[in-house]
N, C-alpha and C positions, 0 to 999 in steps of 0.2 A: 642369670637372665637368660634363657637358652635361645639362641638365634637360628634358626634356620633357613637355609639357602635353595632351593629349589627351581633349577633349571631346564626350561622345556621347551623345543623347538615348536615356533610357531608357524604353525602348518595350517590354513585352509581357515584363516580364520582367529586364529589362535582359539584354549580353553572358552572356555562361554563363563560369566561373571556365578550363576551357580556352580560350577564345578570347579571354580577358582574359590568361593566358599566350599564346599566340601573338601577340595584338598586341605585347606589352613585348619579347619574345622578337627577332619584324622587326622594329618600330623600333628596338631594338637594334643588332640588324646593320647595319640601315639606317647609324645614326650611324656604326659601328665601319669599315664598308666608306668609307663617303663622305668623311665627314670626320677619320678617322683619329682618333676617340677612343678612349680605354682602354673595355671592356666594365663594369670592373669600378667604372668611377666613373660609366657613365651611366646614372641616375634617368630613368626614364617614370612617371608619373603617370597613372590613367585618372579622369577625374569623367565620372559618370552624372549625366545632369540630367533632371529630370522635363518632361516638355513642357507643362504646368503654371508651369514657372519662365521659359521662355522666349520671345519671342514675333519676330515680322516684320510690318513693315508695323503694329505697334498692335494688332493679333491676337496670344493664348497660340498657340503652336504645338499643341495642343491640339486647340483650334477650328477651326486652319487644317484641321487634318488631320481634322475628324469634320465640316466644312460640306460638301456635296454641290458637287462642278463648277459645277451651272446657279448655285450664289448665291453665288458668291466673284461679291467683284468686277474 
């Protein structure tokens, strides 16, 4: 049973329900086509992560995206 976990940043309201359905359908198609797995046994989970809850280089993604380029190290 394939279990696929997709993590995306939740910005500007996050992904729409339509985008999530398309992502789940498309990833499932890939697993079926490439790995030969059963569609009905494929689980796709989408985690939307707020940019305050993840970081890069010791800074939150929120801060990094709101820091002017000339002020970044």
